[in-house]
C-alpha positions as MATLAB code, in Angstrom:
seq = 'XXXXXXXXXXXXXXXXXXXXXXXXXXXXXXXXXXXXXXXXXXXXXXXXXXXXXXXXXXXXXXXXXXXXXXXXXXXXXXXXXXXXXXXXXXXXXXXXXXXXXXXXXXXXXXXXXXXXXXXXXXXXXXXXXXXXXXXXXXXXXXXXXXXXXXXXXXXXXXXXXXXXXXXXXXXXXXXXXXXXXXXXXXXXXXXXXXXXXXXXXXXXXXXXXXXXXXXXXXXXXXXXXXXXXXXXXXXXXXXXXXXXXXXXXXXXXXXXXXXXXXXXXXXXXXXXXXXXXXXXXXXXXXXXXXXXXXXXXXXXXXXXXXXXXXXXXXXXXXXXXXXXXXXXXXXXXXXXXXXXXXXXXXXXXXXXXXXXXXXXXXXXXXXXXXXXXXXXXXXXXXXXXXXXXXXXXXXXXXXXXXXXXXXXXXXXXXXXXXXXXXXXXXXXXXXXX';
ca = [
      25.175   -4.108    4.418;
      22.161   -1.889    4.868;
      18.547   -1.817    3.760;
      16.478    1.340    3.530;
      12.767    1.109    4.230;
      11.184    4.264    2.964;
       7.742    5.343    1.788;
       7.080    2.173   -0.233;
       5.352    0.689    2.785;
       2.811    3.470    2.809;
       2.282    3.848   -0.927;
      -1.129    2.137   -1.019;
      -4.294    3.800    0.249;
      -6.387    2.207    2.992;
      -9.947    2.609    4.281;
     -11.567    3.685    7.522;
     -14.216    2.414    9.881;
     -16.522    5.093   11.224;
     -17.535    8.658   10.479;
     -15.401   10.868    8.325;
     -12.772   12.815   10.275;
     -10.724   15.233    8.263;
      -6.938   15.305    8.677;
      -5.797   17.850   11.188;
      -8.843   17.626   13.387;
      -7.775   18.054   16.998;
      -8.417   14.505   18.172;
      -4.817   13.388   18.656;
      -4.020   12.778   22.339;
      -0.675   13.834   23.704;
       2.140   11.519   24.769;
       3.909    8.552   23.254;
       1.654    6.156   21.394;
       1.855    2.386   21.513;
       1.030    0.208   18.537;
      -2.495   -0.583   19.738;
      -3.196    3.120   20.357;
      -2.043    3.963   16.843;
      -4.293    1.265   15.390;
      -7.329    2.584   17.255;
      -6.517    6.113   16.153;
      -6.177    5.058   12.518;
      -9.510    3.218   12.569;
     -11.141    6.250   14.161;
      -9.889    9.061   11.964;
      -7.654    7.911    9.112;
      -8.716    9.711    5.908;
      -7.429    6.782    3.848;
     -10.254    4.630    5.160;
     -12.953    6.979    3.922;
     -13.647    5.464    0.503;
     -14.478    1.952    1.671;
     -16.420    3.279    4.667;
     -18.592    5.462    2.445;
     -19.068    2.522    0.088;
     -20.569    0.536    2.966;
     -22.905    3.436    3.756;
     -24.034    3.606    0.130;
     -24.750   -0.119    0.040;
     -26.792    0.173    3.214;
     -28.848    2.923    1.599;
     -29.399    0.653   -1.406;
     -30.494   -2.081    0.989;
     -32.983    0.305    2.592;
     -34.387    1.076   -0.869;
     -34.817   -2.655   -1.471;
     -36.678   -3.075    1.821;
     -39.243   -0.446    0.852;
     -39.535   -2.041   -2.585;
     -41.318   -4.936   -0.865;
     -44.355   -2.666   -0.966;
     -45.802   -1.407   -4.255;
     -45.194    2.216   -5.098;
     -48.142    4.593   -5.144;
     -48.616    7.560   -7.459;
     -51.287   10.231   -7.774;
     -52.364   11.259  -11.256;
     -54.684   14.256  -11.645;
     -56.104   16.373  -14.419;
     -58.281   19.511  -14.259;
     -60.446   20.775  -17.165;
     -60.804   24.546  -17.312;
     -63.554   24.277  -19.936;
     -65.966   21.985  -18.146;
     -67.562   19.569  -20.671;
     -71.340   19.099  -20.700;
     -72.693   15.613  -21.174;
     -75.624   13.637  -19.919;
     -74.140   13.814  -16.471;
     -75.959   16.646  -14.728;
     -73.044   17.552  -12.474;
     -69.807   16.300  -13.985;
     -66.625   16.979  -12.073;
     -64.084   19.110  -14.007;
     -61.175   16.925  -12.820;
     -59.956   13.368  -12.531;
     -57.982   11.741   -9.734;
     -56.256    8.379   -9.962;
     -54.231    6.502   -7.365;
     -52.142    3.915   -9.207;
     -49.219    1.625   -8.549;
     -46.364    0.783  -10.870;
     -45.771   -2.759  -11.990;
     -45.203   -4.869   -8.859;
     -43.630   -8.313   -8.623;
     -43.468   -9.363   -4.941;
     -41.196  -12.345   -5.628;
     -38.733  -10.165   -7.523;
     -38.795   -7.571   -4.723;
     -38.018  -10.212   -2.091;
     -35.153  -11.783   -4.062;
     -33.732   -8.330   -4.793;
     -33.706   -7.489   -1.083;
     -31.853  -10.702   -0.232;
     -29.326   -9.978   -2.968;
     -28.809   -6.416   -1.741;
     -28.096   -7.679    1.769;
     -25.318   -9.822    0.331;
     -23.939   -6.848   -1.609;
     -23.815   -4.843    1.630;
     -21.979   -7.671    3.383;
     -19.465   -7.854    0.538;
     -18.785   -4.132    0.951;
     -18.296   -4.637    4.699;
     -15.778   -7.418    4.162;
     -14.000   -5.265    1.613;
     -13.773   -2.494    4.180;
     -12.456   -4.889    6.813;
      -9.848   -6.154    4.367;
      -8.558   -2.630    3.848;
      -8.475   -2.043    7.605;
      -6.481   -5.256    8.010;
      -3.976   -4.113    5.404;
      -3.574   -0.748    7.116;
      -2.950   -2.439   10.472;
      -0.287   -4.537    8.770;
       1.404   -1.395    7.447;
       1.362    0.283   10.851;
       2.844   -2.859   12.406;
       5.598   -2.984    9.786;
       6.338    0.669   10.441;
       6.714   -0.001   14.157;
       9.141   -2.865   13.572;
      11.181   -0.834   11.097;
      11.395    2.224   13.338;
      12.484    0.059   16.253;
      15.210   -1.491   14.101;
      16.354    1.886   12.778;
      16.588    3.226   16.328;
      19.050    0.481   17.248;
      20.932    0.739   13.960;
      21.226    4.487   14.432;
      22.831    3.940   17.825;
      25.252    1.397   16.335;
      26.078    3.763   13.486;
      26.941    6.511   15.947;
      29.485    4.136   17.464;
      30.892    3.529   13.979;
      31.254    7.299   13.497;
      32.996    7.577   16.850;
      35.461    4.836   15.877;
      36.141    6.537   12.536;
      36.846    9.855   14.302;
      39.196    8.124   16.726;
      40.980    6.620   13.741;
      41.393   10.115   12.235;
      43.049   11.322   15.444;
      45.301    8.278   15.505;
      46.354    8.671   11.858;
      46.921   12.413   12.338;
      49.311   11.752   15.193;
      51.144    9.183   13.113;
      51.435   11.629   10.213;
      53.073   14.062   12.618;
      55.615   11.429   13.664;
      56.176   10.147   10.140;
      54.431    6.811   10.730;
      51.687    7.569    8.203;
      51.261    9.555    4.999;
      48.841   12.399    4.203;
      47.052    9.928    1.947;
      46.336    7.763    4.999;
      44.883   10.821    6.697;
      42.621   11.531    3.717;
      41.407    7.914    3.695;
      40.592    8.111    7.400;
      38.696   11.391    6.907;
      36.737    9.804    4.040;
      35.726    6.946    6.338;
      34.269    9.500    8.735;
      32.311   11.136    5.935;
      30.914    7.801    4.758;
      29.935    6.863    8.313;
      28.122   10.192    8.743;
      26.316    9.704    5.433;
      25.183    6.287    6.591;
      23.858    7.845    9.786;
      21.976   10.523    7.857;
      20.413    7.864    5.618;
      19.150    6.047    8.697;
      17.680    9.285   10.067;
      16.078   10.025    6.680;
      14.508    6.564    6.559;
      13.066    7.056   10.052;
      11.576   10.391    9.034;
      10.034    8.910    5.897;
       8.398    6.061    7.802;
       7.101    8.423   10.477;
       5.572   10.628    7.777;
       3.849    7.559    6.350;
       2.507    6.647    9.762;
       1.190   10.172   10.298;
      -0.634    9.943    6.981;
      -2.209    6.623    7.977;
      -3.262    8.081   11.314;
      -4.827   11.120    9.678;
      -2.396   13.633   11.138;
      -1.128   16.784    9.425;
       2.481   16.884    8.283;
       3.471   19.343   11.019;
       1.971   17.210   13.805;
       4.557   15.737   16.166;
       4.193   11.970   16.406;
       5.900   10.309   19.352;
       5.861    6.522   19.401;
       6.438    4.186   22.300;
       8.804    1.653   20.726;
       9.598   -0.189   23.928;
       9.076   -3.907   23.340;
       7.896   -3.075   19.822;
       8.228   -6.706   18.791;
       5.918   -7.851   21.594;
       3.463   -5.034   20.843;
       3.189   -6.082   17.206;
       3.652   -9.867   17.313;
       2.221  -10.592   20.773;
       4.810  -13.358   21.343;
       3.849  -15.037   18.067;
       6.329  -17.556   16.674;
       6.721  -19.400   13.381;
       4.239  -22.083   14.518;
       1.722  -19.828   16.259;
      -0.643  -19.663   13.293;
      -1.924  -22.168   10.765;
      -3.201  -22.348    7.215;
      -6.641  -23.273    8.557;
      -6.753  -19.943   10.394;
      -5.770  -18.145    7.208;
      -8.608  -19.808    5.319;
     -11.164  -19.276    8.063;
     -10.305  -15.589    8.556;
      -9.632  -14.658    4.937;
     -11.819  -11.760    3.848;
     -11.094  -12.680    0.240;
     -12.599  -16.137    0.682;
     -15.553  -14.688    2.558;
     -16.158  -12.266   -0.302;
     -15.902  -15.035   -2.887;
     -18.392  -17.151   -0.937;
     -20.813  -14.219   -0.798;
     -20.356  -13.617   -4.517;
     -21.384  -17.188   -5.253;
     -24.404  -16.876   -2.990;
     -25.259  -13.542   -4.577;
     -25.082  -15.072   -8.027;
     -27.525  -17.816   -7.040;
     -29.908  -15.000   -6.076;
     -29.294  -13.376   -9.447;
     -30.306  -16.628  -11.118;
     -33.524  -16.656   -9.102;
     -34.004  -13.016  -10.027;
     -33.678  -13.937  -13.695;
     -36.454  -16.511  -13.271;
     -38.748  -13.930  -11.650;
     -38.782  -12.092  -14.973;
     -41.136  -14.813  -16.208;
     -43.773  -13.872  -13.619;
     -46.357  -11.185  -14.366;
     -46.225   -7.762  -12.757;
     -49.329   -6.503  -10.998;
     -50.777   -3.018  -10.769;
     -53.585   -1.512   -8.705;
     -55.633    1.624   -9.322;
     -58.343    3.799   -7.814;
     -59.670    6.375  -10.281;
     -62.432    8.952  -10.363;
     -64.802    9.351  -13.299;
     -63.311   11.083  -16.311;
     -65.746   13.813  -17.468;
     -64.707   13.167  -21.077;
     -65.754    9.529  -20.868;
     -69.452   10.364  -21.156;
     -70.351    8.103  -18.243;
     -73.507    9.221  -16.458;
     -72.151    8.696  -12.934;
     -69.648   10.022  -10.465;
     -67.429    8.195   -8.015;
     -64.206    6.223   -7.677;
     -63.541    2.893   -9.329;
     -61.023    0.263   -8.201;
     -59.072   -1.803  -10.745;
     -56.384   -4.463  -10.803;
     -54.284   -5.618  -13.731;
     -51.167   -7.494  -14.690;
     -48.595   -7.377  -17.457;
     -46.854  -10.416  -18.887;
     -44.464  -10.169  -21.843;
     -45.297  -12.877  -24.330;
     -42.405  -12.409  -26.719;
     -39.117  -10.629  -26.058;
     -36.811  -12.393  -28.469;
     -35.925  -15.036  -25.824;
     -33.995  -12.456  -23.828;
     -35.257  -13.829  -20.528;
     -34.153  -17.356  -21.388;
     -30.711  -16.185  -22.430;
     -30.391  -14.113  -19.261;
     -30.907  -17.246  -17.150;
     -28.123  -18.986  -19.033;
     -25.934  -15.921  -18.705;
     -26.358  -15.801  -14.918;
     -25.619  -19.519  -14.583;
     -22.407  -19.035  -16.560;
     -21.380  -16.177  -14.259;
     -21.944  -18.506  -11.278;
     -19.481  -20.988  -12.804;
     -16.966  -18.145  -13.145;
     -17.355  -17.219   -9.479;
     -16.843  -20.845   -8.460;
     -13.613  -20.966  -10.420;
     -12.523  -17.650   -8.940;
     -13.177  -18.968   -5.422;
     -11.018  -22.025   -6.161;
      -8.243  -19.824   -7.533;
      -8.437  -17.535   -4.510;
      -8.117  -20.510   -2.163;
      -5.089  -21.753   -4.099;
      -3.628  -18.260   -3.935;
      -4.010  -18.183   -0.141;
      -2.347  -21.586    0.151;
       0.506  -20.392   -2.067;
       0.981  -17.182   -0.086;
       0.947  -19.123    3.164;
       3.556  -21.620    1.987;
       5.706  -18.773    0.675;
       5.359  -16.955    3.999;
       6.359  -20.072    5.953;
       9.383  -20.594    3.706;
      10.469  -16.973    4.095;
      10.132  -17.221    7.876;
      12.249  -20.366    7.856;
      14.888  -18.752    5.642;
      14.891  -15.602    7.766;
      15.342  -17.693   10.910;
      18.340  -19.466    9.372;
      19.893  -16.181    8.214;
      19.326  -14.644   11.651;
      21.042  -17.592   13.331;
      23.989  -17.210   10.955;
      24.166  -13.438   11.597;
      24.162  -13.956   15.358;
      26.931  -16.525   15.011;
      28.939  -13.981   13.048;
      28.403  -11.464   15.831;
      29.734  -13.939   18.370;
      32.756  -14.567   16.144;
      33.425  -10.836   15.700;
      33.133  -10.277   19.453;
      35.727  -13.013   20.040;
      38.015  -11.432   17.458;
      37.525   -8.063   19.143;
      38.574   -9.574   22.458;
      41.630  -11.050   20.751;
      42.400   -7.633   19.293;
      42.152   -5.942   22.678;
      44.510   -8.510   24.185;
      46.888   -8.109   21.261;
      46.759   -4.319   21.540;
      47.479   -4.428   25.261;
      50.445   -6.716   24.637;
      51.724   -4.506   21.810;
      51.325   -7.117   19.048;
      48.463   -5.262   17.288;
      48.448   -1.548   16.473;
      45.628    0.741   17.497;
      44.328    0.838   13.913;
      43.948   -2.954   13.994;
      41.946   -2.720   17.233;
      39.647   -0.112   15.690;
      39.183   -2.305   12.622;
      38.127   -5.238   14.818;
      35.652   -3.046   16.702;
      34.210   -1.701   13.462;
      33.822   -5.224   12.082;
      31.991   -6.198   15.260;
      29.630   -3.212   14.946;
      28.922   -4.016   11.288;
      28.139   -7.601   12.260;
      25.736   -6.362   14.925;
      24.078   -4.052   12.394;
      23.694   -6.944    9.971;
      22.226   -9.096   12.751;
      19.690   -6.354   13.506;
      18.679   -6.271    9.857;
      18.217  -10.037    9.871;
      16.194   -9.738   13.083;
      13.926   -7.234   11.368;
      13.515   -9.508    8.349;
      12.600  -12.409   10.618;
      10.133  -10.300   12.619;
       8.498   -9.067    9.433;
       8.230  -12.649    8.180;
       6.430  -13.585   11.411;
       4.255  -10.489   11.078;
       3.337  -11.540    7.549;
       2.213  -14.944    8.819;
       0.137  -13.301   11.535;
      -1.366  -10.992    8.925;
      -2.145  -13.840    6.507;
      -3.736  -15.863    9.312;
      -6.130  -12.989   10.025;
      -5.232  -12.957   13.714;
      -3.587   -9.548   13.452;
      -6.788   -7.769   12.473;
      -8.968   -9.912   14.749;
      -7.017   -8.572   17.711;
      -8.289   -5.049   16.965;
     -11.444   -5.334   14.816;
     -14.605   -7.270   15.603;
     -16.161   -8.257   12.280;
     -19.431   -9.185   13.986;
     -19.902   -5.592   15.131;
     -19.471   -4.430   11.544;
];
């Protein structure tokens, strides 16, 4: 039994946290990298984190625009007359100057700023969610590579046993104790064992390529990982009861985003009501020589605009925004139910994986006992050498299966740590963002 964990883990793009660093930039330190070092490197320079990071920057620029919208805009209008008109004014100016503001609603400007702050925070939480997902992928890659390292070593022992069986069968063919067909079967077992070993090596290479992409490294960059105590590096001694559903709810970026969406929509409702207020405008204008006014100077004015009839669009917009708020409330409820469902599924999978791992380890113990029986039987002459090799191979296959079940259990625990939000909290401070 064998599972192959290839590029599917790294098929989804992720975001990044700080300034844009192009792949291949010489920022990769030498030496073997631990899990935490890889996470820091990914957050620093991963090109897959660029989109969400730039989205946050754009929202902050929009927020800055909203801040300056608290003050009315100011424009200068001017006109110069080449043919100076002659009126009663003895010395009319051949030009006009006017300093005017556009329509200004201070209440609308304030509510818009508050709404834009919420939009920026939503973008930040979205960026943090992508970072969390990328950390989860790096962690899964570490666990898988650690498992494949051990399985590769076990597979090499399987190949060695198959080669020993070929030598044994060849000697028996020479003495007439076996047929050429037996020799061909033994040689085919060697070929299959080598193919299995190459598949393990190919899977390791694929996962390493995915990790290099997440870390923002070029394809030809050598990536050396420190897989010692990989389980402790990734899980930090976490067990099936180390995290709770309350943590998952409290740390969920999805729930935080939904809460901000509801708050944002309440601001949109207020914004819809501000459309009923008049907009003000200010002006400071010089005398227009075409007006015929017998005086020069600048004149200050103030005005306001108030739509009296717009086909009830403003009233319908209020109702529309209130309906959207109801949608967001329902979406928040659905998202909470989804988190609860994912958590329960994760707990069940961890429990099932623990049971399967216990069974696999029991099978290993049984195969080791049978191998000891085989060795005793071989020494006493009751069991042929081929039977001893078969017992050893069965023991190795049981150990390989147990390692697979160990990986499945570790990944189930990792999923719970990811769902609880504690995985990303160990490396990213949301308050700093």
